[in-house]
C-alpha positions in Angstrom: 0.0 0.0 0.0 2.8 2.4 0.8 4.4 1.7 -2.6 1.1 2.6 -4.4 0.8 5.8 -2.4 4.4 6.6 -3.1 3.9 6.0 -6.8 0.9 8.3 -6.9 2.9 11.0 -5.1 5.9 10.7 -7.4 3.6 11.0 -10.5 2.1 14.1 -9.0 5.7 15.4 -8.5 6.6 14.6 -12.1 3.5 16.4 -13.4 4.4 19.4 -11.3 7.9 19.4 -12.8 6.4 19.1 -16.3 4.3 22.2 -15.6 7.4 24.0 -14.2 9.3 23.2 -17.4 6.6 24.0 -19.9 4.6 26.8 -18.2 6.9 28.0 -15.5 4.1 27.2 -13.1 4.7 25.4 -9.8 1.4 23.9 -9.0 2.4 22.9 -5.4 3.5 26.5 -4.7 0.3 27.9 -6.4 -2.0 25.7 -4.4 -0.3 26.1 -1.0 0.6 29.8 -1.2 4.2 30.0 -2.4 7.2 27.7 -2.5 8.3 28.8 0.9 5.0 28.2 2.7 5.0 25.4 5.3 2.4 23.3 3.4 4.5 23.5 0.2 7.7 22.5 2.0 5.9 19.6 3.7 4.5 18.5 0.3 7.9 18.7 -1.4 9.4 16.6 1.5 6.6 14.0 1.3 7.0 13.7 -2.5 10.8 13.4 -2.1 10.4 10.7 0.6 8.0 8.9 -1.7 10.7 8.9 -4.4 13.3 7.5 -2.0 10.9 4.8 -0.9 10.4 3.8 -4.6 14.1 3.6 -5.1 14.2 1.0 -2.2 11.2 -0.7 -3.6 12.8 -1.0 -7.0 16.0 -2.5 -5.5 13.9 -5.1 -3.6 11.8 -6.0 -6.7 15.0 -6.4 -8.8 16.6 -8.5 -6.1 13.5 -10.7 -6.0 13.5 -11.1 -9.8 17.1 -12.1 -9.7 16.6 -14.8 -7.1 13.6 -16.3 -9.0 15.6 -16.8 -12.2 
């Protein structure tokens, strides 16, 4: 369940970066009142932690795949 939530958060982060790159619009900052607001910082941290979780998840899945071959 944590991996699914992390995946959703990372997708949201990727879409946010897409908007930053194309439109120079940071949706997180726009929604939460600026990139320095507490809610924006918390959101950035949560999305970053989700990305780190998925790195660990990927390593575990690849290790499982290698042991099952």
